[in-house]
C-alpha positions in Angstrom: -124.2 30.2 153.5 -124.7 26.6 153.7 -127.2 24.9 151.1 -130.0 22.5 151.8 -129.3 18.9 150.6 -130.8 15.7 151.3 -129.5 13.0 153.3 -131.9 10.2 154.4 -130.6 7.6 156.7 -130.5 3.7 155.1 -133.2 2.0 157.4 -134.8 -1.0 158.2 -139.1 -1.4 159.1 -145.6 -2.3 159.3 -148.3 -4.6 157.9 -151.9 -5.1 157.1 -154.5 -6.6 155.4 -157.2 -9.1 155.7 -158.5 -12.2 155.0 -161.4 -10.5 153.4 -159.5 -8.7 150.8 -157.7 -11.7 150.0 -161.2 -12.5 148.3 -161.3 -9.0 146.6 -159.5 -7.8 143.3 -156.2 -7.1 143.5 -155.0 -3.8 143.3 -153.4 -4.5 140.1 -157.3 -5.0 139.1 -158.8 -2.2 140.5 -156.3 0.0 138.7 -156.7 2.0 136.0 -155.5 0.4 132.5 -151.7 1.7 132.0 -151.8 4.2 129.3 -150.5 3.0 125.5 -146.3 3.5 125.6 -145.8 6.1 123.3 -142.9 6.0 120.5 -139.7 7.0 121.7 -137.5 10.2 120.5 -134.3 9.0 120.3 -132.5 11.8 120.5 -133.7 12.7 124.0 -134.8 9.0 125.0 -138.4 10.5 126.3 -141.6 9.0 124.7 -143.0 11.9 121.6 -145.8 14.0 122.7 -144.0 14.3 126.0 -144.0 18.0 127.9 -141.5 20.4 126.2 -138.9 21.4 129.4 -136.4 23.9 129.8 -133.0 23.3 130.4 -131.1 24.7 133.5 -128.9 26.6 131.6 -131.8 29.0 130.3 -133.1 29.4 133.7 -132.6 33.1 134.4 -133.2 35.3 137.6 -136.0 37.3 137.4 -137.4 35.0 135.0 -141.6 34.4 135.7 -143.6 31.6 135.3 -146.3 29.4 136.7 -146.9 26.1 138.6 -149.7 23.6 139.1 -151.1 22.0 142.2 -154.5 21.0 143.6 -155.6 23.5 146.3 -159.1 21.9 146.8 -160.8 19.0 144.9 -159.1 17.0 142.4 -158.2 20.0 139.5 -154.7 21.6 139.6 -154.7 25.3 140.1 -152.3 27.8 138.8 -149.4 29.6 141.4 -147.2 32.4 140.2 -143.8 31.7 140.2 -140.9 34.2 140.0 -137.1 32.5 139.9 -134.8 34.3 142.6 -131.6 32.0 141.7 -129.8 28.9 140.8 -128.4 26.6 143.7 -125.4 25.1 142.0 -124.0 21.4 142.6 -125.3 21.3 145.7 -124.1 17.9 145.8 -122.4 16.2 143.0 -124.9 16.3 139.6 -127.6 18.0 141.7 -128.6 21.8 141.6 -131.8 23.2 142.6 -134.0 26.5 141.2 -134.8 28.7 144.0 -138.2 31.0 143.8 -140.6 32.4 145.1 -144.4 31.4 145.2 -147.4 33.5 145.0 -151.0 33.1 144.7 -153.7 31.4 146.1 -153.0 32.4 149.3 -149.4 31.3 149.3 -148.6 34.6 150.6 -150.1 33.5 153.7 -149.5 29.8 154.0 -146.2 29.6 152.3 -145.3 26.4 150.9 -147.7 23.9 151.8 -146.9 20.2 152.9 -148.3 18.0 149.9 -147.2 20.4 147.3 -144.0 18.1 146.9 -143.5 17.4 142.7 -145.9 20.5 142.1 -144.8 20.8 138.1 -143.6 24.5 137.5 -143.4 26.1 133.9 -140.9 28.8 132.7 -141.3 30.2 129.2 -144.5 27.6 128.9 -141.9 24.7 129.4 -141.6 22.0 132.2 -138.6 23.7 134.3 -138.9 21.1 137.3 -140.6 20.1 140.7 -141.3 22.0 144.0 -138.9 19.7 146.2 -138.2 21.4 149.7 -139.2 24.8 151.7 -138.7 26.4 154.9 -140.6 26.7 158.0 -141.2 29.7 160.0 -140.5 32.1 157.0 -142.6 35.1 156.1 -142.4 34.4 152.3 -143.1 30.9 150.1 -139.9 30.6 148.9 -139.2 26.8 147.5 -136.1 24.9 146.4 -137.5 23.6 142.6 -135.6 20.1 141.5 -134.9 20.5 137.4 -137.0 18.3 135.2 -133.8 17.3 133.3 -132.4 15.5 136.7 -136.2 14.1 137.4 -136.7 12.4 133.8 -133.5 10.6 134.1 -135.3 8.2 136.9 -137.4 6.8 133.7 -134.1 5.0 132.4 -133.6 3.1 135.9 -133.9 -0.5 136.0 -136.0 -1.6 139.0 -133.7 -4.2 140.3 -133.8 -5.8 143.8 -132.1 -4.8 146.5 -131.1 -6.3 149.8 -132.5 -5.0 153.0 -130.2 -3.9 155.1 -129.0 -5.6 158.8 -131.5 -6.4 161.5 -131.4 -3.2 163.8 -131.9 -6.4 166.7 -129.6 -9.1 167.2 -131.7 -12.5 167.8 -130.3 -12.5 171.0 -131.8 -9.2 172.2 -135.2 -10.7 171.5 -134.5 -13.4 173.6 -133.1 -11.7 176.2 -135.6 -9.1 176.3 -132.9 -6.6 175.8 -134.9 -3.7 173.3 -134.9 -0.2 173.2 -137.5 1.2 174.9 -138.0 3.8 172.2 -137.6 1.2 169.2 -140.8 2.3 167.3 -140.0 6.2 167.7 -136.7 5.5 166.5 -138.0 3.1 163.5 -140.5 6.0 162.6 -137.5 8.9 162.5 -136.2 6.8 159.4 -139.7 7.8 157.4 -138.3 11.7 157.0 -135.9 12.7 154.5 -133.7 15.0 155.9 -132.0 18.7 154.9 -129.4 21.0 155.5 -130.6 24.5 157.0 -133.9 23.8 158.3 -135.3 23.1 155.3 -137.8 20.5 155.2 -139.6 18.6 152.1 -142.7 19.5 150.8 -144.4 16.4 151.2 -147.2 15.6 153.7 -148.0 12.7 155.9 -151.2 11.3 156.2 -153.1 8.6 158.6 -156.3 7.3 159.0 -157.7 5.4 161.6 -154.6 6.3 164.4 -155.9 7.4 167.7 -154.4 9.9 169.5 -151.0 8.3 171.2 -149.8 6.7 167.7 -150.6 9.9 165.9 -148.9 11.7 168.4 -146.1 9.2 168.1 -146.2 9.8 164.6 -146.1 14.0 165.0 -143.1 13.6 167.2 -141.0 12.0 164.5 -142.7 13.3 161.4 -143.5 16.6 162.1 -146.6 17.6 160.4 -149.0 14.3 160.3 -152.6 15.2 159.1 -155.8 13.4 159.2 -157.3 11.9 156.2 -159.9 9.8 155.3 -161.3 7.5 151.8 -162.3 9.7 148.7 -165.7 8.9 147.8 -165.6 6.0 145.1 -166.2 7.6 141.8 -164.8 11.4 142.7 -161.3 11.3 142.0 -160.3 10.2 138.6 -157.9 7.3 138.0 -155.7 9.7 135.5 -152.8 11.5 137.1 -151.8 13.7 135.0 -149.1 17.1 136.3 -150.8 18.8 139.1 -152.6 16.4 140.6 -152.4 15.0 144.0 -151.0 11.3 144.5 -150.3 9.3 147.4 -147.2 6.7 148.0 -149.2 4.0 150.2 -147.4 2.2 152.9 -150.8 0.9 154.7 -154.2 0.5 153.7 -157.5 -0.6 155.0 -159.3 -0.1 158.6 -155.6 2.1 159.5 -154.1 4.0 156.4 -150.6 5.5 156.6 -149.3 7.3 153.3 -147.2 10.4 151.9 -149.3 12.8 150.2 -147.4 14.7 147.3 -148.3 15.9 143.8 -147.6 14.5 140.2 -144.7 16.5 138.3 -144.5 14.6 134.9 -146.4 12.5 133.1 -145.9 10.4 129.6 -147.2 7.0 128.7 -147.7 5.4 131.5 -144.3 7.1 133.4 -145.4 9.1 136.7 -143.0 11.3 138.2 -143.3 13.1 141.4 -142.0 14.6 144.8 -138.9 16.0 143.2 -137.1 14.8 146.7 -136.4 11.3 148.0 -139.4 9.8 149.7 -137.3 7.5 151.7 -134.3 7.5 149.6 -134.8 3.0 149.3 -133.3 3.6 145.7 -135.3 0.6 143.6 -138.6 -0.2 145.2 -142.0 -1.3 144.8 -144.8 0.8 146.7 -148.1 1.4 145.6 -149.4 4.7 143.8 -152.9 6.1 144.6 -154.7 8.9 143.6 -155.5 11.5 146.2 -158.4 14.5 146.4 -157.3 17.9 148.6 -159.9 18.9 151.2 -158.2 22.2 151.7 -155.3 23.8 153.0 -154.9 24.5 156.4 -152.4 27.7 157.4 -150.2 27.3 160.1 -147.1 29.3 161.6 -144.9 26.3 161.2 -145.6 24.9 158.3 -149.0 24.7 156.2 -150.2 21.4 154.6 -152.7 20.3 152.9 -155.8 17.9 154.2 -156.4 15.2 151.6 -158.4 11.8 151.3 -156.9 9.0 149.5 -158.7 7.5 146.2 -157.8 3.9 144.7 -154.4 2.5 143.9 -153.4 2.6 140.2 -150.2 1.4 139.8 -146.8 1.8 141.7 -143.8 3.3 142.2 -140.4 1.6 141.3 -137.8 4.2 142.3 -136.7 6.1 144.9 -134.2 8.8 144.2 -132.5 12.1 145.4 -134.0 13.8 142.7 -137.6 12.6 142.9 -140.0 9.1 142.4 -140.9 7.2 139.3 -143.5 5.0 138.4 -145.6 3.2 136.3 -149.7 3.7 136.0 -151.1 -0.1 136.0 -147.8 -1.6 137.5 -148.5 -3.9 140.6 -146.8 -3.2 144.2 -147.2 -6.2 146.6 -148.8 -5.8 150.0 -148.8 -7.8 152.9 -152.0 -8.8 154.4 -152.2 -8.4 158.6 -155.4 -9.2 160.3 -155.1 -7.7 164.3 -158.1 -9.2 166.7 -158.6 -7.2 169.8 -160.3 -9.0 173.1 -161.4 -6.8 175.6 -164.7 -4.9 176.5 -165.9 -4.9 173.2 -163.9 -7.0 170.9 -163.1 -6.1 167.7 -161.0 -7.1 164.2 -159.3 -4.5 162.0 -158.1 -5.9 158.7 -155.1 -3.9 156.8 -152.4 -4.1 153.8 -149.1 -3.4 154.1 -146.2 -2.0 151.6 -143.8 -5.0 151.3 -140.6 -3.2 152.3 -138.4 -4.9 154.2 -137.1 -1.8 155.5 -140.4 -0.9 157.0 -142.6 -3.8 157.0 -141.5 -4.4 161.1 -142.3 -0.7 161.8 -145.7 -1.2 159.7 -146.6 -4.1 162.0 -145.5 -2.6 165.2 -147.6 0.6 164.5 -150.8 -1.3 163.3 -150.8 -3.3 167.3 -150.5 0.3 168.7 -153.3 1.9 166.4 -155.8 -1.6 166.8 -155.5 -1.2 170.5 -156.2 2.3 171.1 -159.1 2.1 168.6 -160.7 -0.9 170.3 -160.0 -0.3 173.8 -157.2 2.1 175.4 -153.0 2.1 175.6 -152.5 3.5 178.6 -152.8 2.8 182.2 -151.6 -0.3 184.3 -153.0 -3.7 182.1 -152.1 -7.1 180.9 -152.1 -8.4 177.2 -151.5 -11.5 176.2 -150.1 -11.9 172.5 -149.9 -14.4 169.7 -149.0 -13.1 166.3 -148.5 -15.7 163.8 -146.3 -14.7 160.7 -146.8 -16.4 157.4 -143.2 -17.4 156.1 -142.9 -18.1 152.5 -141.3 -21.5 151.9 -141.3 -22.1 156.2 -145.0 -22.3 157.0 -146.3 -20.0 160.0 -144.2 -18.8 163.1 -146.4 -18.6 166.0 -145.2 -16.4 168.6 -146.6 -16.2 172.1 -146.0 -13.8 174.9 -147.5 -12.1 178.1 -147.0 -8.2 179.0 -147.9 -6.5 181.9 -147.9 -2.6 183.6 -147.9 0.7 182.2 -145.5 -0.2 179.4 -147.5 -3.6 178.4 -148.3 -1.7 174.7 -145.2 -0.6 174.1 -143.2 -3.6 174.7 -145.6 -5.7 172.7 -145.6 -3.9 169.8 -141.4 -3.4 170.5 -141.4 -7.2 170.6 -143.5 -8.3 167.7 -141.7 -5.2 165.4 -138.2 -6.8 167.2 -139.1 -10.2 165.7 -140.6 -9.1 162.2 -137.5 -7.0 161.6 -135.3 -10.3 162.2 -136.9 -12.1 160.2 -137.3 -9.2 157.1 -133.9 -8.0 157.5 -131.6 -11.3 158.6 -128.2 -11.8 157.2 -128.6 -15.6 156.9 -131.0 -15.7 153.9 -134.2 -13.3 152.1 -137.0 -14.6 153.4 -140.7 -12.7 152.5 -143.4 -12.5 155.3 -146.4 -12.9 153.7 -149.2 -12.6 156.2 -149.3 -11.2 159.8 -152.4 -12.5 162.2 -152.4 -10.8 165.7 -154.8 -11.8 168.8 -155.0 -9.3 171.7 -156.4 -10.7 174.9 -156.3 -7.0 177.4 -157.7 -7.2 181.1 -158.0 -4.0 182.8 -155.2 -4.3 185.6 -151.8 -6.6 185.7 -152.2 -10.1 186.8 -148.9 -11.3 186.9 -147.5 -13.3 189.8 -143.9 -12.9 191.0 -142.0 -15.9 191.8 -140.6 -15.2 195.4 -139.4 -18.5 196.5 -138.8 -22.4 195.5 -137.7 -25.5 197.3 -137.5 -29.6 196.9 -139.1 -32.0 198.7 -135.8 -33.5 198.7 -132.2 -32.3 198.5 -130.3 -35.9 198.7 -131.6 -37.8 195.4 -130.5 -40.2 193.3 -130.8 -40.2 188.9 -134.3 -41.5 187.9 -136.1 -40.4 191.4 -139.2 -38.0 191.0 -138.7 -34.9 193.1 -141.9 -32.4 194.0 -140.8 -28.8 193.2 -142.8 -26.1 195.9 -142.9 -22.6 194.3 -143.9 -19.6 196.1 -145.7 -16.7 194.2 -147.1 -13.4 195.0 -149.7 -12.2 192.8 -150.6 -8.5 192.1 -152.9 -7.5 194.8 -153.2 -10.4 195.7 -152.2 -13.2 198.5 -149.2 -15.1 198.3 -149.8 -19.1 196.9 -147.7 -22.2 196.5 -147.7 -24.1 193.1 -146.4 -27.9 193.5 -145.0 -29.4 190.6 -143.6 -32.9 190.1 -140.4 -33.7 188.0 -138.7 -36.7 187.4 -134.7 -37.1 187.0 -132.8 -37.9 184.3 -131.8 -41.7 185.0 -128.3 -41.4 184.1 -127.7 -38.1 186.0 -123.8 -38.0 187.1 -123.0 -37.7 190.9 -122.2 -34.5 192.5 -124.5 -31.0 192.1 -127.7 -31.0 190.2 -128.9 -27.4 189.4 -132.9 -26.7 188.3 -133.6 -23.2 186.7 -137.0 -22.7 187.7 -139.2 -19.4 186.5 -141.1 -17.7 183.6 -140.6 -18.8 179.9 -139.3 -15.9 179.0 -136.6 -15.8 182.3 -135.6 -19.5 181.3 -134.7 -19.0 177.6 -132.3 -16.0 178.6 -130.8 -18.1 180.9 -130.5 -20.7 178.4 -128.9 -18.9 176.1 -126.1 -17.6 178.3 -125.6 -21.1 179.0 -125.5 -22.6 175.4 -124.5 -19.7 173.3 -125.2 -20.6 169.5 -125.6 -18.0 167.4 -127.3 -19.2 164.2 -125.3 -19.5 161.1 -128.3 -20.7 159.0 -132.1 -19.3 158.6 -133.5 -22.6 159.5 -131.4 -22.9 162.6 -132.9 -19.2 163.5 -136.5 -20.0 163.2 -136.0 -22.9 165.2 -134.7 -20.9 167.9 -137.4 -18.2 167.3 -140.0 -21.3 167.8 -138.4 -22.3 170.8 -139.4 -19.0 172.5 -141.7 -19.5 175.6 -144.4 -17.0 177.3 -144.5 -15.8 180.4 -147.5 -17.7 180.9 -145.1 -20.8 180.4 -143.4 -22.4 183.6 -140.1 -23.8 182.6 -137.9 -26.4 184.7 -134.2 -26.5 183.6 -131.8 -29.6 184.3 -128.4 -28.2 184.7 -125.2 -29.8 185.8 -121.2 -28.8 184.6 -120.0 -30.8 181.5 -117.5 -29.3 179.2 -119.0 -29.2 175.2 -118.9 -26.9 172.8 -121.3 -24.5 170.4 -120.5 -25.2 166.9 -121.8 -23.6 163.8 -125.3 -22.9 165.8 -125.7 -26.5 167.2 -124.9 -26.9 171.1 -123.0 -29.7 171.8 -122.7 -30.4 175.5 -121.0 -33.4 177.2 -118.1 -33.6 174.6 -115.5 -36.1 175.5 -112.0 -34.6 176.1 -110.9 -36.4 172.6 -113.5 -34.4 170.7 -112.8 -30.9 172.2 -109.4 -30.9 171.3 -110.0 -31.9 167.6 -112.0 -29.0 167.2 -109.6 -26.8 169.1 -106.9 -28.4 167.1 -108.8 -27.2 163.7 -108.6 -23.5 164.9 -111.5 -22.9 162.7 -113.1 -20.2 165.2 -116.4 -21.6 164.8 -116.4 -23.4 168.3 -117.2 -21.9 171.6 -116.3 -23.9 174.5 -119.3 -24.4 176.7 -119.0 -25.1 180.7 -122.5 -26.6 181.6 -124.6 -29.1 180.3 -128.6 -28.6 180.1 -129.8 -32.3 180.2 -133.7 -32.0 181.1 -136.2 -29.4 180.7 -140.4 -29.4 181.8 -143.0 -27.1 180.7 -146.4 -26.3 182.1 -149.0 -23.8 181.7 -149.8 -21.3 184.2 -153.2 -19.6 184.6 -151.4 -16.4 185.0 -148.3 -14.7 183.8 -145.4 -15.4 185.9 -142.2 -13.4 186.5 -139.1 -14.4 188.1 -136.2 -16.9 188.6 -134.7 -19.0 190.7 -132.4 -21.7 191.6 -132.5 -25.1 193.0 -129.5 -27.1 194.0 -129.7 -30.6 194.4 -127.0 -33.4 195.0 -126.9 -36.3 193.5 -125.7 -39.6 194.4 -124.9 -42.8 192.8 -125.0 -46.4 193.9 -122.2 -47.1 191.6 -119.6 -44.6 189.9 -120.0 -43.8 186.3 -116.5 -44.6 184.4 -115.3 -40.9 183.6 -117.5 -39.7 186.2 -116.1 -36.4 188.1 -117.8 -36.8 191.8 -116.8 -33.6 192.8 -118.1 -32.1 189.6 -120.2 -28.5 190.5 -123.3 -27.3 189.5 -123.5 -24.2 186.5 -123.7 -21.4 189.2 -120.8 -19.8 187.8 -122.6 -19.4 184.6 -126.1 -17.8 186.1 -125.9 -15.6 188.9 -127.9 -16.4 191.4 -128.5 -17.2 195.1 -128.3 -20.9 196.5 -132.0 -21.0 196.7 -133.1 -17.8 196.0 -134.1 -15.7 193.1 -131.9 -14.7 190.3 
């Protein structure tokens, strides 16, 4: 028979908080004062006065004992435990006690979500923590993590860990090649995986999330219960074995947390869960008290319905055998403000756990939850988004984009998730996101206009001429209209074909990247590229003609003399990429509605006198951007 084993996928990426919260007392000041450190026993390394423990070698089949967990309210209650056997060396240095749990209705409910970490005592000594069980079973059979393995977590140092590489490339964001299920895929990283169908006895809780957003959570996390805020003063700040505890990912108008049980407490040290939370190793994530409303029996997997208390410390280790934290410790959180302008404007304030792997997910989910709470997230609509990300050491990054149609909400949240993911997990430099502000303007139907054709007032031109571009648009359920745009040509254009790429900002950005591919080699370069993104409300014209150049170390260098290109080629550094076209002109004009489409207009440039070294037969960049001569790309 296969034994259950943990396997948490390394993850990448939600965020929140409010301007008002900045003036409020910090979580550390609101937390209970740290318990004084007890003298340490030199032999065991555990503070004197800690609960006595029973070693795994003394645990026997048939041994009986009891466990502690909260089933209603805030005080732990006893349930009965009978040892079935030992699952030894399920993985290196990891064994589990298998036990049958009875009493407190467990015969009917089975092991309930939220019992993770419930301490188990055998022969009056602490044996370990309830960690996992199996759904659809007729008995409450649980895997118990030995306390000896869990107490080792207190000796680990909370070192900094580098985030994984971003799951989204910068070029994917620019070209709009984002997976449609990006948010759901990110959410799946929140669930520890077990073999043999076993499931962790942790319970995810959410508050403020609507039917769509909470359904999205359930799709990948399984059981997600609605939660609320405990009445101030009703939940003690003192976390002791058997009491309910929350690991907080999001706090404020929207809340997302994992609810479990405290296993052990000595001095300011807290052990819980008996299994990984996210499997991130060293972490800094808020620890909060909680109260249990009731246990809801379910044929699949029963769970506790709980309310969150206040933040009293931080968890610092997230390992295979459990999580460890300290009362009074601080965990950084990122303030997020979401403003929705619709039929009834609303503002939401949140704080997000500053976990680089999951900040992007929290931000994207906050967008979906806010829209659902303020108005609606389904049906055909239009969204204009402005996001301001405060970056430590780099000021604000402001991005604007418009989205239309039935998938506007998912596209908007995925777009922002992708940008935050790249920043938080970029391979170039550690950059902290310090704040997030998102403004969304929503209308009840698409308002975009398709660019269906274009022409110039004349096609034979001279350098420095002014030409009028006539652009034809067809709006959503509207009448065709023409928009004219004057354009002054550069005075140093060579003779030959000169191509104008005209379209919405996003499409032109993607076209420019294909013409001048330049992978950033430093974060300032990446940030400059992000800041250059245009919105679909921007009408952009790029002037392009063929001209050999190079892309070197993230910088495009068009129109280079052959001698310079030869020097780079001889160096054979591998850092230079040949360019066949040069972008020599850009003009932007704001439109009243979002637009979609990209067209090319070809001009024939004739000079009164040739320019030295000029190729009179130079062609345009039609081979670099697939298009029709004067139609849509």
